[in-house]
Structures are given as C-alpha cells and as structure tokens.
C-alpha positions as CSV (number, residue, x, y, z in Angstrom):
1,M,196.6,67.4,105.2
2,E,198.0,68.8,108.4
3,R,196.0,70.2,111.3
4,N,197.4,73.7,110.6
5,E,196.2,73.6,107.0
6,I,192.7,72.6,108.0
7,I,192.6,75.5,110.5
8,E,193.8,77.9,107.8
9,Q,191.1,76.7,105.4
10,A,188.4,76.9,108.2
11,V,189.5,80.5,109.0
12,M,189.3,81.5,105.3
13,I,185.8,79.9,104.9
14,A,184.6,81.7,108.1
15,I,185.9,85.0,106.7
16,I,184.0,84.4,103.4
17,V,180.8,83.6,105.3
18,A,181.2,86.6,107.5
19,W,181.5,88.9,104.4
20,L,178.5,87.2,102.8
21,V,176.5,87.9,105.9
22,R,177.6,91.6,105.8
23,I,176.9,91.9,102.1
24,F,173.5,90.2,101.9
25,T,172.0,91.1,105.3
26,G,173.6,94.5,106.0
27,Y,174.4,93.3,109.6
28,D,177.0,95.7,111.0
29,A,177.2,95.4,114.8
30,P,180.4,97.0,116.2
31,W,182.0,93.7,117.1
32,F,181.2,92.3,113.6
33,H,182.6,95.4,112.0
34,V,185.9,95.0,113.9
35,L,185.9,91.3,113.0
36,I,185.6,91.6,109.3
37,Y,187.4,94.9,108.7
38,Y,190.3,94.5,111.1
39,A,190.7,90.9,112.3
40,A,190.0,89.3,108.9
41,P,192.7,91.1,106.9
42,V,195.3,90.4,109.7
43,A,194.3,86.7,109.6
44,L,194.6,86.5,105.8
45,V,198.0,88.2,105.9
46,W,199.1,85.7,108.5
47,I,197.9,82.8,106.4
48,L,199.7,84.2,103.4
49,V,203.0,84.5,105.2
50,V,202.7,80.9,106.6
51,R,201.9,79.5,103.2
52,W,204.7,81.5,101.6
53,R,207.2,80.0,104.1
54,R,205.8,76.5,103.6
55,V,206.2,76.8,99.8
56,H,209.7,78.0,100.1
57,E,210.6,75.2,102.5
58,G,209.2,72.7,99.9
59,F,211.3,74.4,97.2
60,E,214.4,74.2,99.4
61,Y,213.7,70.5,100.1
62,S,213.3,69.8,96.4
63,R,216.6,71.6,95.6
64,K,218.4,69.5,98.2
65,I,217.0,66.3,96.8
66,V,218.1,67.2,93.3
67,D,221.6,68.2,94.5
68,A,221.9,64.9,96.4
69,Q,220.9,63.0,93.3
70,H,223.4,65.0,91.3
71,Q,226.2,64.3,93.7
72,A,225.3,60.6,94.0
73,T,225.3,59.9,90.2
74,G,228.0,62.4,89.2
75,A,225.8,63.4,86.2
76,N,224.1,66.6,85.6
77,I,220.4,67.2,85.9
78,V,219.4,65.8,82.6
79,G,221.5,62.6,83.2
80,R,224.4,63.2,80.8
81,Q,227.9,64.3,81.6
82,P,228.5,68.0,80.8
83,Q,230.0,68.6,77.4
84,T,232.5,71.3,76.6
85,G,231.7,73.9,73.9
86,G,228.1,74.5,74.8
87,R,226.3,77.5,76.1
88,P,225.9,78.1,79.9
89,S,222.8,76.9,81.7
90,P,221.1,78.4,84.7
91,Y,221.6,75.0,86.4
92,P,225.0,74.3,88.1
93,G,227.1,71.7,86.2
94,V,224.9,71.7,83.1
95,I,226.1,72.8,79.7
96,I,223.5,73.1,77.0
97,P,225.0,71.8,73.7
98,D,225.1,74.2,70.7
99,N,223.7,71.4,68.4
100,P,220.9,69.5,70.0
101,E,221.1,65.8,69.8
102,M,217.5,65.4,68.6
103,P,216.7,67.0,65.3
104,Q,213.5,69.1,65.2
105,M,210.5,67.4,63.8
106,P,209.5,68.7,60.3
107,R,206.4,70.8,60.3
108,D,203.3,69.6,58.4
109,E,203.1,71.6,55.2
110,D,199.5,70.6,54.8
111,D,197.5,73.6,55.9
112,D,193.8,73.0,56.4
113,S,192.9,76.7,56.5
114,E,191.8,77.0,52.9
C-alpha cells in the first residue's frame, strides 16, 4: 500500500470520527462546524477524484498488457484464431462463432420441488 493510500484512509477515518463526535456529543464549535461541513466534503471529493484516476490508470495498464499479449501471440483474446462467419464481438480481432464448440450441458429433469 502506498503512502498516499494510507493518508487517504486516515483522512476518511478522521472524518468519520469527527462526525461521530458531532452526532453523539453535540459539539459544534465554529472551527469544528467549518471542518465537518466544508472541509470534509472537499477532502472526500478530492479522494474520490484521485481514486477514480488511479482505477482508470489500472484499467489502461491492463488494456495495454492484453493488447501486447495479443500482438505477441497473434491470437485473439480467447487464444484461438478468429473464424469467419461468426457474429461480431466487442473485443477487437475476436469473432464469436455462431455455433459454440462446446455443447450445452443437459439440464437435470429431476425436480425436487414436489
């Protein structure tokens, strides 16, 4: 865990503790009021934006890894060469076959709900 993540978690815990103090003791000094009603929401929005960016950086990194693997092997994402005559897929270079290679498993006709 990085130092920034630890700081974010500490700030969130401090905000929760501050709100608990306000709720259970009724303490409402002017500086405390400004802290929990104005500074806390700004800090939480800041943490949200930072984490949102961090998640998208992770998604972008994962996409680059998958693309590099795709280019290195020459195969599509599922490991097979694309076949013609299938339906389009949301993944680039992948064609979903019209007839799946694996037959569907038969369902159990024994119903225990008698």
